[in-house]
C-alpha positions in Angstrom: -27.9 -87.9 -52.9 -29.8 -91.3 -53.1 -29.8 -91.2 -57.1 -25.7 -90.4 -57.2 -25.8 -93.5 -54.7 -27.7 -95.7 -56.9 -26.2 -94.9 -60.3 -22.5 -95.2 -58.2 -23.5 -99.1 -57.2 -25.1 -99.7 -60.5 -21.6 -98.5 -62.4 -18.9 -97.6 -60.4 -16.3 -94.9 -61.5 -13.6 -92.6 -60.5 -15.9 -89.4 -61.2 -16.2 -86.8 -58.6 -20.1 -86.3 -57.1 -20.0 -82.6 -58.7 -19.3 -84.1 -62.0 -21.8 -86.5 -61.3 -24.3 -83.5 -60.1 -23.5 -81.9 -63.4 -24.7 -84.8 -65.6 -27.5 -85.1 -63.3 -28.6 -81.5 -64.4 -28.2 -81.8 -67.7 -30.0 -84.9 -67.8 -32.7 -83.2 -66.2 -32.8 -80.7 -68.8 -33.0 -82.7 -71.3 -35.9 -84.7 -69.9 -38.1 -81.4 -69.1 -37.7 -80.5 -72.9 -38.5 -84.3 -74.0 -41.2 -84.8 -71.9 -42.3 -81.6 -72.0 -44.6 -81.0 -68.8 -46.2 -77.6 -69.1 -48.2 -75.7 -65.8 -49.3 -72.5 -65.6 -48.0 -70.1 -63.3 -50.4 -66.8 -61.6 -48.7 -63.7 -60.8 -50.3 -60.4 -59.6 -48.6 -57.0 -60.5 -47.5 -54.0 -58.3 -47.7 -50.4 -59.5 -44.1 -49.7 -60.8 -42.7 -53.0 -60.3 -41.4 -54.3 -63.7 -39.3 -57.3 -62.2 -40.7 -60.9 -60.8 -39.1 -63.8 -59.3 -39.7 -67.1 -61.1 -40.8 -70.0 -59.7 -38.4 -72.2 -58.6 -38.9 -74.8 -61.8 -39.4 -72.0 -64.0 -36.3 -71.0 -66.8 -37.3 -67.9 -69.1 -36.1 -70.1 -72.4 -38.9 -72.4 -71.0 -41.8 -69.5 -70.9 -44.2 -70.6 -73.6 -46.3 -67.4 -72.9 -47.3 -64.6 -71.0 -50.1 -62.6 -70.7 -50.8 -59.5 -68.9 -54.3 -58.9 -68.1 -55.4 -60.2 -71.5 -52.4 -58.7 -73.5 -50.0 -61.1 -74.6 -46.3 -60.4 -74.2 -43.4 -61.3 -76.2 -40.1 -62.4 -75.6 -37.6 -60.1 -76.0 -33.4 -60.5 -75.9 -31.8 -58.0 -73.3 -30.4 -56.0 -76.1 -33.5 -55.4 -78.1 -35.1 -52.6 -78.8 -38.5 -52.7 -76.9 -41.7 -51.3 -79.1 -44.2 -53.9 -78.3 -45.3 -55.1 -74.3 -42.2 -57.6 -73.6 -41.0 -59.8 -71.1 -37.0 -60.4 -71.0 -34.4 -61.8 -68.4 -33.8 -59.5 -65.5 -31.8 -61.4 -63.2 -30.7 -65.6 -63.0 -34.4 -65.8 -61.3 -35.9 -62.8 -62.2 -38.3 -61.8 -65.5 -38.9 -58.3 -66.0 -41.8 -56.8 -67.7 -42.0 -53.9 -70.1 -43.8 -51.3 -70.0 -44.1 -51.4 -66.3 -47.3 -52.5 -65.0 -49.5 -48.9 -63.8 -52.0 -50.7 -61.8 -51.4 -53.1 -59.0 -53.3 -56.7 -58.9 -53.4 -57.4 -62.7 -52.6 -60.8 -62.7 -49.9 -62.1 -64.8 -50.3 -65.9 -66.5 -47.1 -67.3 -67.5 -47.4 -70.7 -69.4 -43.8 -72.5 -69.2 -42.5 -76.1 -69.6 -41.4 -77.1 -66.3 -37.8 -77.4 -65.0 -37.0 -79.4 -62.0 -34.1 -77.0 -60.0 -30.7 -78.7 -60.1 -29.4 -80.6 -57.4 -26.0 -80.1 -55.5 -23.7 -81.4 -53.2 -25.9 -80.7 -50.0 -29.0 -82.4 -51.4 -30.5 -85.5 -50.0 -33.1 -86.2 -52.7 -33.9 -85.0 -56.3 -36.9 -82.7 -57.2 -38.3 -85.2 -60.2 -41.3 -87.2 -60.5 -40.2 -90.4 -59.6 -41.2 -92.3 -63.1 -38.5 -90.1 -64.6 -36.0 -91.6 -62.4 -34.8 -94.5 -64.8 -34.5 -92.3 -67.5 -32.2 -90.0 -65.6 -29.8 -92.7 -64.5 -29.6 -94.2 -67.6 -28.6 -90.9 -69.4 -26.4 -90.1 -66.7 -24.6 -93.6 -66.7 -24.0 -93.4 -70.6 -22.1 -90.4 -70.3 -19.8 -92.0 -67.6 -19.5 -94.8 -70.0 -18.6 -92.5 -72.3 -16.5 -90.8 -70.8 -14.6 -94.0 -69.6 -14.6 -95.1 -73.4 -16.7 -98.0 -72.7 -18.6 -97.4 -76.0 -20.6 -101.0 -75.6 -22.1 -100.1 -72.2 -22.7 -96.4 -73.3 -24.2 -97.5 -76.5 -26.4 -99.6 -74.1 -27.2 -97.1 -71.3 -28.6 -94.4 -73.8 -30.5 -97.4 -75.6 -32.3 -98.1 -72.5 -32.3 -94.6 -71.9 -34.8 -94.1 -75.3 -36.5 -96.6 -74.3 -37.8 -95.2 -70.9 -38.5 -92.0 -73.2 -40.6 -93.9 -75.4 -42.5 -95.3 -72.4 -42.9 -91.8 -70.4 -44.2 -90.5 -73.8 -46.4 -93.0 -74.4 -48.0 -93.0 -71.4 -48.2 -89.3 -71.9 -50.5 -90.1 -74.8 -52.4 -93.3 -73.3 -53.0 -90.7 -70.4 -54.2 -87.8 -73.0 -56.6 -90.6 -74.9 -53.9 -89.4 -78.3 -51.2 -91.0 -79.7 -48.5 -90.5 -82.1 -49.6 -90.9 -85.9 -46.2 -90.3 -88.5 -46.9 -90.0 -92.5 -44.4 -89.1 -95.2 -45.9 -86.1 -96.9 -44.7 -84.3 -100.2 -44.2 -80.7 -99.9 -45.0 -78.1 -103.0 -41.3 -78.8 -103.9 -41.5 -82.2 -104.3 -39.8 -83.4 -101.2 -40.8 -86.0 -98.7 -41.1 -84.9 -95.3 -42.1 -87.1 -91.9 -44.6 -85.7 -89.9 -46.3 -86.2 -86.8 -49.2 -85.5 -85.1 -51.4 -86.9 -82.3 -54.6 -88.2 -82.6 -57.8 -89.6 -80.1 -58.3 -93.3 -80.0 
């Protein structure tokens, strides 16, 4: 894996590839939650079929909304008593609908936060956009440094990681024509809360 080779060259360590792959996958999950790339996937119902396979970059916990036709379905736990149209995890890579569709060909619209598929020992490349790779490298090197009790190095790596996150987010705001604005707001109880919103320029 080229990413792992680059990390080894920049910060050699005795940790196994399996350990580093685990940290790479952890970093990708955190990046996905921080960056918030939203996508939409379309499926079609099959009469009497309740279970459907998720896309490779889709995770149950990252689904933001699900519609069957124009009917919104709620997220439900596996042990939840179902009384409303709901979706839930069936197996690791499949979601289930309740009630099961009674017609074939109804469009299922899933809006979700994209999650790159995890890497394994046999992978030659990572399925992550190139502009996110530097942030991921700094995150993993920060974990390695922390595990080595190299606190100064860890702090430096995490600082670089946070700087990359800011850069990525600002590029995203610039692309969308929106920028974050933070204000201190007093609520009804008199407490000050810091609120961040985006506005167009």
